C-alpha positions as CSV (number, residue, x, y, z in Angstrom):
1,M,30.4,-11.4,0.9
2,S,28.5,-12.2,4.0
3,N,25.4,-10.5,5.2
4,Y,27.4,-8.9,8.1
5,A,30.0,-7.6,5.6
6,A,27.3,-6.1,3.5
7,G,25.8,-4.3,6.4
8,L,22.6,-6.3,6.6
9,G,23.0,-7.2,10.2
10,K,21.7,-10.3,12.0
11,P,18.2,-11.5,11.8
12,G,15.7,-9.3,13.7
13,S,18.1,-6.3,13.5
14,G,17.2,-3.0,12.1
15,K,18.9,-3.7,8.9
16,R,17.0,-7.0,8.6
17,R,13.7,-5.2,9.1
18,L,14.7,-2.6,6.5
19,K,15.7,-5.3,4.0
20,D,12.3,-7.0,4.5
21,L,10.7,-3.6,3.8
22,L,12.8,-3.2,0.7
23,N,11.7,-6.6,-0.6
24,Q,8.1,-5.7,-0.7
25,P,6.9,-5.4,-4.4
26,D,6.3,-1.6,-4.3
27,N,9.8,-0.9,-3.0
28,R,11.6,-2.9,-5.6
29,V,11.5,0.2,-8.0
30,C,12.6,3.6,-7.4
31,A,9.9,5.8,-6.0
32,D,10.8,8.7,-8.2
33,C,11.5,7.1,-11.6
34,G,10.6,3.4,-11.5
35,A,14.2,2.1,-12.0
36,S,14.5,-1.5,-10.7
37,D,16.4,-2.6,-7.6
38,P,16.8,0.6,-5.7
39,K,19.6,0.5,-3.0
40,W,19.2,3.9,-1.5
41,A,16.6,5.5,0.8
42,S,15.5,9.0,1.9
43,T,15.0,8.3,5.6
44,N,13.0,11.3,6.5
45,I,10.7,11.0,3.4
46,G,10.4,7.2,3.7
47,V,11.1,6.2,0.0
48,F,13.6,3.8,-1.7
49,I,15.4,5.4,-4.6
50,C,17.9,4.6,-7.4
51,L,21.5,5.9,-7.6
52,K,20.5,8.6,-10.2
53,C,17.7,9.9,-8.1
54,C,19.8,9.6,-5.0
55,G,22.2,12.3,-6.6
56,V,19.4,14.6,-7.1
57,H,18.1,14.0,-3.5
58,R,21.6,14.8,-2.1
59,S,21.7,18.0,-4.2
60,L,18.5,19.2,-2.3
61,G,20.3,19.1,1.0
62,T,19.6,17.0,4.1
63,H,17.1,19.6,5.3
64,I,14.8,18.2,2.4
65,S,16.0,14.6,2.0
66,K,18.5,12.6,4.1
67,V,19.9,9.8,1.9
68,L,21.4,6.6,3.2
69,S,22.6,3.4,1.4
70,V,20.5,0.4,2.3
71,T,23.5,-1.8,2.4
72,L,26.5,0.3,3.1
73,D,25.6,2.9,5.7
74,E,24.8,2.6,9.4
75,W,21.1,3.2,10.2
76,S,19.8,4.1,13.6
77,E,16.8,2.3,15.0
78,E,14.7,5.6,14.8
79,E,15.5,5.8,11.0
80,V,14.4,2.3,10.5
81,D,11.4,2.7,12.5
82,S,10.4,5.8,10.6
83,M,10.7,4.1,7.2
84,I,8.6,1.1,8.4
85,E,5.9,3.4,9.9
86,I,5.5,5.1,6.5
87,G,5.4,1.8,4.8
88,G,7.7,2.4,1.7
89,N,7.2,3.8,-1.7
90,A,3.4,3.2,-2.3
91,S,2.5,4.8,1.0
92,A,4.8,7.8,0.6
93,N,3.7,8.4,-3.1
94,S,0.1,8.3,-2.2
95,I,0.9,11.5,-0.4
96,Y,3.7,13.2,-2.3
97,E,2.1,12.3,-5.7
98,A,-1.4,12.8,-4.7
99,F,-2.0,15.7,-7.1
100,V,0.3,15.3,-10.1
101,P,-1.3,17.3,-12.9
102,D,-1.9,15.8,-16.4
103,T,0.5,18.2,-17.8
104,C,3.4,16.8,-15.7
105,S,4.7,13.2,-16.6
106,K,6.6,11.2,-14.0
107,P,10.1,10.5,-15.2
108,G,11.3,7.1,-16.4
109,P,14.7,5.4,-15.5
110,D,16.3,6.8,-18.6
111,V,15.3,10.5,-18.5
112,S,17.8,13.4,-18.6
113,H,19.2,14.8,-15.4
114,D,17.4,18.0,-15.9
115,Q,14.0,16.3,-16.1
116,R,14.7,14.2,-13.2
117,M,15.8,17.2,-11.1
118,R,12.7,19.3,-12.0
119,F,10.4,16.4,-11.0
120,I,12.1,15.6,-7.8
121,K,12.4,19.2,-6.7
122,A,8.7,19.8,-7.4
123,K,7.7,16.7,-5.5
124,Y,9.6,17.2,-2.4
125,E,11.0,20.7,-2.1
126,L,8.2,22.8,-3.7
127,Q,5.5,20.3,-2.5
128,E,3.6,20.8,-5.8
129,F,1.8,17.6,-5.7
130,L,0.9,17.3,-2.1
131,K,-2.6,17.4,-0.8
132,P,-3.3,21.1,-0.2
133,S,-3.9,20.7,3.7
134,L,-0.4,19.2,4.0
135,R,1.5,21.9,2.1
136,I,3.7,24.4,4.1
137,K,3.9,27.8,2.5
138,S,6.8,30.0,2.9
139,G,8.6,32.9,1.4
140,K,12.2,33.0,0.6
141,R,13.7,30.2,2.7
142,S,16.9,30.0,4.5
143,T,18.4,26.6,5.1
144,K,17.6,26.9,8.7
145,S,14.1,27.8,8.1
146,S,13.8,25.1,5.2
147,A,15.0,22.5,7.8
148,F,12.3,23.6,10.3
149,L,9.6,23.7,7.6
150,T,10.6,20.3,6.2
151,S,10.5,18.9,9.8
152,S,7.1,20.3,10.2
153,L,6.0,18.7,7.0
154,S,7.3,15.4,8.0
155,R,5.3,15.6,11.4
156,K,2.1,16.5,9.4
157,I,2.7,13.7,7.0
158,M,3.2,11.2,9.8
159,D,0.2,12.6,11.5
160,S,-1.9,11.8,8.4
161,F,-1.0,8.2,8.9
162,K,-2.3,8.4,12.4
163,S,-5.2,10.7,11.8
164,N,-7.8,8.3,13.1
165,S,-6.0,7.5,16.3
166,S,-8.1,9.8,18.5
167,S,-11.2,7.9,17.2
168,Q,-10.0,4.2,17.7
169,K,-12.2,2.0,19.6
170,M,-11.4,-0.8,21.9
171,E,-12.7,-4.2,21.7
172,G,-11.0,-6.5,24.4
173,M,-7.3,-5.7,23.9
174,V,-7.5,-5.0,20.2
175,E,-7.5,-1.4,18.8
176,F,-9.4,-1.0,15.5
177,I,-8.8,1.8,12.9
178,G,-11.8,1.4,10.6
179,L,-14.0,-1.0,8.8
180,L,-13.4,-2.9,5.5
181,K,-16.5,-3.6,3.4
182,V,-15.7,-6.4,1.0
183,T,-18.2,-7.1,-1.8
184,V,-17.5,-10.6,-3.2
185,K,-19.0,-10.1,-6.7
186,K,-18.4,-13.3,-8.7
187,G,-16.1,-16.2,-9.5
188,T,-15.0,-17.3,-13.1
189,N,-13.9,-20.8,-14.2
190,L,-13.5,-22.2,-10.7
191,A,-12.0,-25.7,-10.1
192,I,-14.1,-28.8,-10.2
193,R,-14.3,-30.7,-6.9
194,D,-17.3,-32.9,-7.3
195,L,-18.3,-35.1,-10.2
196,M,-18.9,-32.4,-12.8
197,S,-19.0,-29.2,-10.8
198,S,-18.5,-27.6,-7.4
199,D,-20.6,-25.9,-4.7
200,P,-18.3,-22.9,-3.9
201,Y,-18.3,-20.3,-1.2
202,V,-15.8,-17.8,-0.1
203,D,-14.1,-17.4,3.2
204,L,-12.4,-14.3,4.4
205,N,-10.1,-14.1,7.4
206,L,-8.5,-11.0,9.1
207,G,-7.0,-11.4,12.5
208,K,-9.4,-13.5,14.5
209,Q,-12.3,-12.7,12.3
210,T,-13.7,-15.1,9.7
211,L,-16.6,-14.4,7.5
212,Q,-18.3,-16.5,4.7
213,T,-20.4,-16.0,1.7
214,T,-23.3,-18.2,1.0
215,V,-22.9,-21.5,-1.0
216,V,-23.8,-21.4,-4.7
217,N,-24.7,-25.0,-5.6
218,S,-23.4,-26.6,-8.8
219,N,-21.8,-23.6,-10.4
220,L,-18.2,-23.0,-11.6
221,N,-19.1,-19.3,-12.4
222,P,-20.9,-18.1,-9.4
223,V,-22.4,-14.8,-8.8
224,W,-22.6,-13.7,-5.1
225,N,-22.6,-9.8,-4.9
226,Q,-22.5,-10.2,-1.2
227,E,-21.2,-7.7,1.3
228,L,-18.9,-8.8,4.1
229,M,-17.7,-6.4,6.9
230,L,-14.4,-6.7,8.6
231,S,-13.1,-4.6,11.6
232,V,-9.4,-3.7,10.7
233,P,-7.0,-3.7,13.7
234,E,-4.3,-1.2,14.2
235,S,-1.6,-4.0,13.4
236,Y,-3.1,-5.5,10.3
237,G,-1.9,-7.9,7.7
238,P,-3.5,-9.1,4.4
239,V,-7.0,-10.4,4.2
240,K,-6.6,-14.1,3.8
241,L,-9.2,-15.3,1.1
242,Q,-10.0,-19.0,0.5
243,V,-12.6,-20.6,-1.7
244,Y,-14.1,-24.0,-0.8
245,D,-16.4,-26.5,-2.1
246,Y,-19.1,-27.4,0.2
247,D,-19.6,-31.1,1.0
248,T,-22.4,-32.4,3.2
249,F,-20.8,-35.6,4.5
250,S,-17.1,-34.8,4.3
251,A,-14.7,-32.0,4.9
252,D,-15.0,-29.2,2.5
253,D,-12.5,-29.2,-0.4
254,I,-10.1,-26.2,-1.0
255,M,-10.7,-24.5,-4.4
256,G,-7.8,-21.9,-4.2
257,E,-6.6,-19.0,-2.0
258,A,-5.1,-15.5,-2.2
259,D,-3.7,-12.9,0.1
260,I,-5.3,-9.4,-0.4
261,D,-2.9,-6.5,0.5
262,I,-5.2,-3.8,2.0
263,Q,-2.4,-1.5,3.0
264,P,-2.6,0.6,-0.3
265,L,-6.3,1.3,0.2
266,I,-6.0,2.2,3.9
267,T,-3.0,4.4,3.2
268,S,-4.6,6.2,0.3
269,A,-7.8,6.8,2.3
270,M,-6.1,8.2,5.4
271,A,-3.9,10.4,3.3
272,F,-6.9,12.1,1.7
273,G,-9.1,12.4,4.9
274,D,-12.8,13.1,4.2
275,P,-13.5,11.7,0.7
276,E,-16.8,13.6,0.4
277,M,-14.6,16.8,0.0
278,F,-13.3,15.6,-3.4
279,G,-14.8,14.7,-6.7
280,D,-14.5,11.3,-8.4
281,M,-10.7,10.7,-8.8
282,Q,-8.1,8.1,-8.6
283,I,-6.0,8.3,-5.4
284,G,-3.9,5.1,-5.4
285,K,-3.0,1.8,-6.9
286,W,-1.9,-1.7,-5.9
287,L,0.4,-2.9,-8.5
288,K,0.4,-6.3,-10.1
289,S,3.5,-8.4,-9.6
290,H,4.7,-11.9,-9.9
291,D,4.3,-12.5,-6.2
292,N,0.7,-11.3,-5.8
293,P,-2.5,-12.6,-7.1
294,L,-3.6,-9.6,-9.1
295,I,-4.7,-10.1,-12.7
296,D,-4.2,-6.4,-13.5
297,D,-3.1,-3.3,-11.4
298,S,-5.9,-2.5,-8.8
299,I,-6.9,1.1,-8.9
300,I,-8.1,3.0,-5.8
301,N,-10.7,5.7,-6.5
302,I,-12.9,8.2,-4.8
303,V,-16.4,7.4,-6.2
304,D,-19.5,9.4,-4.9
305,G,-17.7,10.4,-1.7
306,K,-16.4,6.9,-0.9
307,V,-13.0,5.3,-1.1
308,K,-13.3,2.1,-3.3
309,Q,-11.0,-0.5,-4.9
310,E,-11.8,-3.0,-7.7
311,V,-9.8,-6.2,-7.3
312,Q,-9.5,-9.1,-9.7
313,I,-7.4,-12.0,-8.6
314,K,-6.2,-15.3,-10.0
315,L,-6.7,-17.9,-7.3
316,Q,-3.4,-19.4,-6.0
317,N,-2.3,-23.0,-5.5
318,V,-5.2,-24.4,-7.7
319,E,-5.4,-25.4,-11.3
320,C,-7.8,-22.5,-12.4
321,G,-10.2,-20.0,-11.0
322,E,-10.6,-16.2,-10.7
323,L,-12.5,-13.9,-8.4
324,E,-13.7,-10.3,-8.6
325,L,-14.1,-8.2,-5.5
326,E,-14.8,-4.6,-4.5
327,M,-13.3,-3.1,-1.3
328,E,-14.4,0.0,0.5
329,W,-12.8,1.8,3.4
330,L,-15.0,3.1,6.2
331,P,-13.4,5.2,8.9
332,L,-14.7,4.6,12.5
333,D,-16.3,8.2,12.7
334,Q,-18.3,7.2,9.6
Protein backbone atom coordinates (compact mmCIF):
# COMPACT_ATOMS: atom_id res chain seq x y z
CA MET A 1 0.00 0.00 0.00
CA SER A 2 1.37 3.43 -0.87
CA ASN A 3 1.68 6.24 1.66
CA TYR A 4 -1.22 7.99 -0.04
CA ALA A 5 -3.47 4.96 0.27
CA ALA A 6 -2.55 4.62 3.94
CA GLY A 7 -3.60 8.20 4.55
CA LEU A 8 -0.09 9.48 5.29
CA GLY A 9 -0.24 12.27 2.73
CA LYS A 10 2.53 13.91 0.80
CA PRO A 11 5.75 15.19 2.43
CA GLY A 12 5.14 18.41 4.34
CA SER A 13 1.42 17.67 4.78
CA GLY A 14 -0.36 17.51 8.12
CA LYS A 15 -0.26 13.71 8.09
CA ARG A 16 3.48 13.75 7.40
CA ARG A 17 4.04 16.08 10.37
CA LEU A 18 1.86 13.81 12.47
CA LYS A 19 3.85 10.74 11.45
CA ASP A 20 7.10 12.52 12.33
CA LEU A 21 5.66 13.24 15.79
CA LEU A 22 4.54 9.63 16.18
CA ASN A 23 8.07 8.42 15.34
CA GLN A 24 9.57 10.23 18.32
CA PRO A 25 10.71 7.70 20.97
CA ASP A 26 8.18 8.65 23.68
CA ASN A 27 5.32 8.34 21.19
CA ARG A 28 6.19 4.80 20.09
CA VAL A 29 4.38 3.37 23.09
CA CYS A 30 0.82 3.96 24.31
CA ALA A 31 0.54 6.92 26.68
CA ASP A 32 -1.79 4.99 29.00
CA CYS A 33 -0.53 1.39 29.12
CA GLY A 34 2.87 1.32 27.38
CA ALA A 35 1.84 -1.01 24.55
CA SER A 36 4.16 -0.69 21.57
CA ASP A 37 3.33 0.84 18.19
CA PRO A 38 0.20 2.92 18.96
CA LYS A 39 -1.87 3.82 15.90
CA TRP A 40 -4.57 5.96 17.50
CA ALA A 41 -4.55 9.42 19.05
CA SER A 42 -6.71 11.60 21.27
CA THR A 43 -6.61 14.87 19.38
CA ASN A 44 -7.85 17.11 22.18
CA ILE A 45 -5.68 15.52 24.88
CA GLY A 46 -2.59 15.18 22.67
CA VAL A 47 -1.58 11.54 23.26
CA PHE A 48 -0.96 8.49 21.10
CA ILE A 49 -2.73 5.35 22.33
CA CYS A 50 -3.15 1.67 21.47
CA LEU A 51 -6.29 -0.03 20.18
CA LYS A 52 -7.37 -1.31 23.62
CA CYS A 53 -7.00 2.09 25.27
CA CYS A 54 -8.66 3.66 22.25
CA GLY A 55 -11.81 1.69 23.07
CA VAL A 56 -11.84 3.09 26.60
CA HIS A 57 -11.28 6.63 25.33
CA ARG A 58 -14.22 6.28 22.95
CA SER A 59 -16.44 5.09 25.81
CA LEU A 60 -15.73 8.33 27.70
CA GLY A 61 -17.31 10.35 24.90
CA THR A 62 -15.90 12.95 22.56
CA HIS A 63 -16.44 15.64 25.19
CA ILE A 64 -13.60 13.96 27.13
CA SER A 65 -11.47 12.42 24.37
CA LYS A 66 -11.79 12.74 20.61
CA VAL A 67 -10.08 9.71 19.05
CA LEU A 68 -8.79 9.42 15.49
CA SER A 69 -6.72 6.82 13.66
CA VAL A 70 -3.25 8.06 12.76
CA THR A 71 -3.33 6.28 9.40
CA LEU A 72 -6.99 5.85 8.44
CA ASP A 73 -8.85 9.01 9.47
CA GLU A 74 -8.74 12.47 7.95
CA TRP A 75 -7.16 15.08 10.22
CA SER A 76 -7.68 18.82 10.11
CA GLU A 77 -4.64 21.10 10.23
CA GLU A 78 -5.89 22.41 13.60
CA GLU A 79 -5.91 18.89 15.06
CA VAL A 80 -2.38 18.22 13.81
CA ASP A 81 -1.18 21.60 15.10
CA SER A 82 -2.67 20.86 18.53
CA MET A 83 -0.88 17.50 18.78
CA ILE A 84 2.43 19.05 17.75
CA GLU A 85 2.04 21.99 20.11
CA ILE A 86 1.48 19.66 23.07
CA GLY A 87 4.44 17.54 21.95
CA GLY A 88 3.07 14.04 22.37
CA ASN A 89 2.97 11.49 25.19
CA ALA A 90 5.83 12.68 27.40
CA SER A 91 4.59 16.26 27.44
CA ALA A 92 0.95 15.33 28.05
CA ASN A 93 1.77 12.73 30.71
CA SER A 94 3.95 15.22 32.58
CA ILE A 95 0.64 17.03 33.22
CA TYR A 96 -2.02 14.31 33.30
CA GLU A 97 0.14 11.98 35.46
CA ALA A 98 1.83 14.66 37.57
CA PHE A 99 0.41 13.34 40.84
CA VAL A 100 -0.17 9.59 40.48
CA PRO A 101 -0.29 8.26 44.07
CA ASP A 102 1.85 5.34 45.21
CA THR A 103 -1.32 3.34 45.79
CA CYS A 104 -2.24 3.57 42.09
CA SER A 105 -0.17 1.63 39.57
CA LYS A 106 -0.20 2.51 35.88
CA PRO A 107 -1.64 -0.38 33.82
CA GLY A 108 0.49 -2.49 31.50
CA PRO A 109 -0.44 -3.67 28.01
CA ASP A 110 -2.05 -6.89 29.26
CA VAL A 111 -4.23 -5.67 32.14
CA SER A 112 -7.94 -6.39 32.29
CA HIS A 113 -10.44 -4.06 30.67
CA ASP A 114 -11.75 -2.99 34.10
CA GLN A 115 -8.26 -1.98 35.31
CA ARG A 116 -7.63 -0.09 32.09
CA MET A 117 -10.99 1.67 32.35
CA ARG A 118 -10.46 2.72 35.98
CA PHE A 119 -7.05 4.25 35.30
CA ILE A 120 -8.00 6.11 32.12
CA LYS A 121 -11.21 7.45 33.66
CA ALA A 122 -9.30 8.66 36.73
CA LYS A 123 -6.61 10.21 34.53
CA TYR A 124 -8.73 12.16 32.06
CA GLU A 125 -12.36 12.36 33.21
CA LEU A 126 -11.92 12.68 36.98
CA GLN A 127 -8.56 14.52 36.66
CA GLU A 128 -7.26 12.79 39.79
CA PHE A 129 -3.59 12.99 38.81
CA LEU A 130 -3.49 16.58 37.57
CA LYS A 131 -1.62 19.43 39.21
CA PRO A 132 -4.26 20.93 41.57
CA SER A 133 -4.26 24.34 39.87
CA LEU A 134 -5.30 22.71 36.58
CA ARG A 135 -8.20 20.73 37.99
CA ILE A 136 -11.73 21.82 37.14
CA LYS A 137 -14.22 20.92 39.82
CA SER A 138 -17.91 20.39 39.18
CA GLY A 139 -20.92 18.74 40.67
CA LYS A 140 -22.98 16.27 38.67
CA ARG A 141 -22.13 16.95 35.02
CA SER A 142 -24.35 16.82 32.02
CA THR A 143 -22.77 15.99 28.67
CA LYS A 144 -23.03 19.63 27.66
CA SER A 145 -21.40 20.94 30.85
CA SER A 146 -18.72 18.24 30.66
CA ALA A 147 -17.86 19.36 27.15
CA PHE A 148 -17.52 22.94 28.36
CA LEU A 149 -15.39 21.93 31.35
CA THR A 150 -13.15 19.68 29.27
CA SER A 151 -12.70 22.48 26.75
CA SER A 152 -11.78 24.81 29.62
CA LEU A 153 -9.33 22.23 30.94
CA SER A 154 -7.73 21.87 27.51
CA ARG A 155 -7.29 25.64 27.34
CA LYS A 156 -5.73 25.72 30.82
CA ILE A 157 -3.32 22.94 29.92
CA MET A 158 -2.36 24.59 26.66
CA ASP A 159 -1.84 27.81 28.61
CA SER A 160 0.50 25.95 30.96
CA PHE A 161 2.81 25.28 28.01
CA LYS A 162 2.76 28.99 27.24
CA SER A 163 2.82 30.29 30.83
CA ASN A 164 6.06 32.16 30.35
CA SER A 165 5.01 33.88 27.14
CA SER A 166 4.31 37.20 28.87
CA SER A 167 7.85 37.25 30.29
CA GLN A 168 9.65 36.37 27.06
CA LYS A 169 12.50 38.72 26.23
CA MET A 170 13.69 39.81 22.83
CA GLU A 171 17.29 39.70 21.67
CA GLY A 172 17.46 40.69 18.03
CA MET A 173 14.66 38.73 16.35
CA VAL A 174 14.87 35.73 18.73
CA GLU A 175 12.40 35.20 21.60
CA PHE A 176 13.77 33.36 24.62
CA ILE A 177 11.66 31.37 27.07
CA GLY A 178 14.26 30.65 29.73
CA LEU A 179 17.81 29.69 30.63
CA LEU A 180 19.41 26.27 30.72
CA LYS A 181 22.25 25.76 33.17
CA VAL A 182 24.36 22.77 32.13
CA THR A 183 26.94 21.48 34.60
CA VAL A 184 29.47 19.35 32.75
CA LYS A 185 30.60 17.05 35.55
CA LYS A 186 33.02 14.46 34.21
CA GLY A 187 34.03 12.13 31.41
CA THR A 188 34.85 8.43 31.64
CA ASN A 189 37.01 6.27 29.38
CA LEU A 190 37.27 8.89 26.64
CA ALA A 191 38.93 8.07 23.32
CA ILE A 192 42.67 8.39 22.79
CA ARG A 193 43.57 10.99 20.17
CA ASP A 194 47.23 11.70 21.02
CA LEU A 195 50.01 9.18 21.51
CA MET A 196 48.80 7.79 24.85
CA SER A 197 46.01 10.13 25.97
CA SER A 198 43.94 13.18 24.99
CA ASP A 199 43.39 16.79 26.05
CA PRO A 200 39.57 16.89 26.13
CA TYR A 201 37.09 19.72 26.29
CA VAL A 202 33.31 19.82 25.77
CA ASP A 203 31.51 22.02 23.24
CA LEU A 204 27.78 22.79 23.67
CA ASN A 205 25.67 24.30 20.88
CA LEU A 206 22.06 25.55 20.95
CA GLY A 207 20.84 27.69 18.08
CA LYS A 208 23.60 30.20 17.39
CA GLN A 209 25.16 29.83 20.83
CA THR A 210 28.35 27.86 21.37
CA LEU A 211 29.98 27.38 24.77
CA GLN A 212 33.06 25.42 25.79
CA THR A 213 34.53 23.97 28.95
CA THR A 214 38.17 24.34 29.84
CA VAL A 215 40.73 21.88 28.46
CA VAL A 216 41.88 19.09 30.79
CA ASN A 217 45.38 18.05 29.75
CA SER A 218 46.38 14.40 29.29
CA ASN A 219 43.32 12.84 30.90
CA LEU A 220 40.86 10.21 29.62
CA ASN A 221 38.72 10.52 32.78
CA PRO A 222 38.50 14.31 33.16
CA VAL A 223 36.56 16.09 35.91
CA TRP A 224 35.21 19.53 34.96
CA ASN A 225 32.30 20.38 37.29
CA GLN A 226 31.92 23.46 35.12
CA GLU A 227 28.65 25.40 34.68
CA LEU A 228 27.65 26.68 31.23
CA MET A 229 24.54 28.84 30.68
CA LEU A 230 22.48 28.73 27.48
CA SER A 231 19.53 30.95 26.52
CA VAL A 232 16.69 28.78 25.21
CA PRO A 233 14.77 30.22 22.23
CA GLU A 234 11.04 29.74 21.75
CA SER A 235 11.74 27.34 18.87
CA TYR A 236 14.43 25.09 20.27
CA GLY A 237 15.94 21.78 19.30
CA PRO A 238 18.33 19.47 21.14
CA VAL A 239 21.55 20.72 22.66
CA LYS A 240 24.37 19.55 20.39
CA LEU A 241 27.25 18.22 22.47
CA GLN A 242 30.70 17.43 21.09
CA VAL A 243 33.91 16.42 22.80
CA TYR A 244 37.23 17.46 21.24
CA ASP A 245 40.91 16.79 21.80
CA TYR A 246 42.77 20.10 21.89
CA ASP A 247 45.76 20.33 19.53
CA THR A 248 48.15 23.27 19.51
CA PHE A 249 49.42 23.00 15.95
CA SER A 250 46.55 21.31 14.08
CA ALA A 251 42.76 21.11 14.01
CA ASP A 252 41.17 19.69 17.14
CA ASP A 253 40.15 16.03 16.85
CA ILE A 254 36.56 14.93 17.52
CA MET A 255 36.14 12.52 20.45
CA GLY A 256 32.41 11.85 20.19
CA GLU A 257 29.10 13.66 20.15
CA ALA A 258 25.50 13.45 21.36
CA ASP A 259 22.14 15.22 21.02
CA ILE A 260 20.58 16.15 24.37
CA ASP A 261 16.78 16.37 24.25
CA ILE A 262 15.74 19.23 26.55
CA GLN A 263 12.00 19.08 25.84
CA PRO A 264 11.14 16.73 28.77
CA LEU A 265 12.89 19.06 31.23
CA ILE A 266 11.25 22.23 29.90
CA THR A 267 7.79 20.69 29.58
CA SER A 268 7.89 19.30 33.13
CA ALA A 269 9.15 22.59 34.55
CA MET A 270 6.47 24.66 32.81
CA ALA A 271 3.71 22.26 33.83
CA PHE A 272 4.56 22.62 37.53
CA GLY A 273 5.18 26.37 37.55
CA ASP A 274 7.03 27.69 40.60
CA PRO A 275 9.11 24.76 41.93
CA GLU A 276 9.60 26.46 45.28
CA MET A 277 5.97 25.66 46.07
CA PHE A 278 6.74 21.92 46.08
CA GLY A 279 8.89 19.62 48.14
CA ASP A 280 11.54 17.37 46.62
CA MET A 281 9.83 15.08 44.10
CA GLN A 282 10.13 13.47 40.68
CA ILE A 283 8.19 15.35 38.00
CA GLY A 284 9.35 13.83 34.72
CA LYS A 285 11.64 11.49 32.84
CA TRP A 286 13.60 11.24 29.58
CA LEU A 287 13.44 7.58 28.61
CA LYS A 288 16.42 5.61 27.36
CA SER A 289 15.93 4.23 23.84
CA HIS A 290 18.02 2.77 21.03
CA ASP A 291 18.07 6.08 19.16
CA ASN A 292 19.24 8.38 21.95
CA PRO A 293 22.56 8.46 23.84
CA LEU A 294 21.21 7.76 27.33
CA ILE A 295 22.87 5.07 29.44
CA ASP A 296 19.86 4.97 31.80
CA ASP A 297 16.53 6.76 32.04
CA SER A 298 17.14 10.39 32.95
CA ILE A 299 14.99 11.54 35.89
CA ILE A 300 13.69 15.11 36.28
CA ASN A 301 13.31 16.21 39.89
CA ILE A 302 12.43 19.21 41.98
CA VAL A 303 15.36 19.52 44.42
CA ASP A 304 15.50 22.35 46.96
CA GLY A 305 13.05 24.39 44.91
CA LYS A 306 14.91 23.90 41.62
CA VAL A 307 14.08 21.78 38.56
CA LYS A 308 17.08 19.58 37.78
CA GLN A 309 17.88 16.59 35.59
CA GLU A 310 20.82 14.18 35.88
CA VAL A 311 22.01 12.91 32.49
CA GLN A 312 24.49 10.12 31.76
CA ILE A 313 25.29 9.63 28.09
CA LYS A 314 27.35 7.34 25.90
CA LEU A 315 29.15 9.39 23.28
CA GLN A 316 28.12 8.60 19.71
CA ASN A 317 30.21 8.00 16.57
CA VAL A 318 33.31 7.14 18.57
CA GLU A 319 34.91 3.95 19.89
CA CYS A 320 34.34 4.73 23.60
CA GLY A 321 33.53 7.40 26.13
CA GLU A 322 30.79 8.54 28.53
CA LEU A 323 29.80 11.91 30.00
CA GLU A 324 27.90 12.91 33.12
CA LEU A 325 25.89 16.15 33.10
CA GLU A 326 23.37 17.99 35.23
CA MET A 327 20.80 20.35 33.69
CA GLU A 328 18.75 22.95 35.51
CA TRP A 329 15.85 24.98 34.10
CA LEU A 330 15.68 28.68 34.98
CA PRO A 331 12.58 30.64 33.89
CA LEU A 332 13.24 34.21 32.80
CA ASP A 333 11.47 35.72 35.79
CA GLN A 334 13.95 33.90 38.04
